[in-house]
N, C-alpha and C positions, 0 to 999 in steps of 0.2 A: 464616362468619356462618351462624347458626342461625336457620332460618324456622319460623314457628309461624302453623298454620292453626286456624281455628275453623269447624265444620260447623255450620250451623242447617237443620233442618228446619221447613219451612213447612207448616202444617197446611192439607190441601185438603178441602174436602166430599167430593170424588169418591174419595177412598181409603179402603178399608175398614180400620179398624184391626185386624181379626183377618187382614188380608191380609198377614202377615208370618210370618219363621222364627223359632222360638225353640228354645233348648237345653232337652235333656231334664234332668228333676228330677236332683239328687244322690240316692245310694242311701238307701232307707227314707223316702224324701219324695214327695210328690204333686206331680204338675204344677198349678199355680194355676187355671187357666181350665176344666181338665175335671176336676180329682181324681182322674186316673188314676195308676197307680204308673208307675215308670220300666221295670219288667219287662212290665207289660201294653202300654205304648207300643211297646216293642221287640217284642213279640208281633204286634201290629198293624202294624208296619213290615215284618215277614217275612211277613205273610199279604199285603202289599199293600193294605192299607186305608188307610193314611194316606201322605202324601207326605213323603219325607225326602232329606237329603243329607249326605254325609260331606265335612267340610272336613278335608283333609289335605294338607300340603304334600309334594311329590315327596320321597321318600327318607325320609319321618317314620315313625316307628314308630305313634304315636298322632295321633289328631286328634279333631274334635269333630262330634258327631252332631247336626243340627238338624231340626226337624219343621215342616212348613207348618201354622201354628195353623189356618186356617181348614178345612184336610181334616181336623185332629182333632177339631174342633168340629162338622164335618158327619158324621162319624162318630157321635160321641155323640147328634147331632139325629136321626139314624136309628134309634137305639135307644130314643127316648123310648115310654114307655107311657102311655096314657091312662087316667085314675082313672074309674072308674064309682061316680056316687054313689047 
């Protein structure tokens, strides 16, 4: 007997939509929310400027690198320059 489950997420006003983990963009593409390239995001991860996690099963050669979207957006926000008119 096969069981099937459906997961539903109830939107909550207390949850920040940016408080989630996202995958890095494919090569030669830009991350949708920040416009940063994959290489630039990897440099930020290496510098410790953004939070990331590697999801790799034990014994696997490859995994998935995810970045905390809020930390990425906070990094961009820290580098905003005000334009004087």
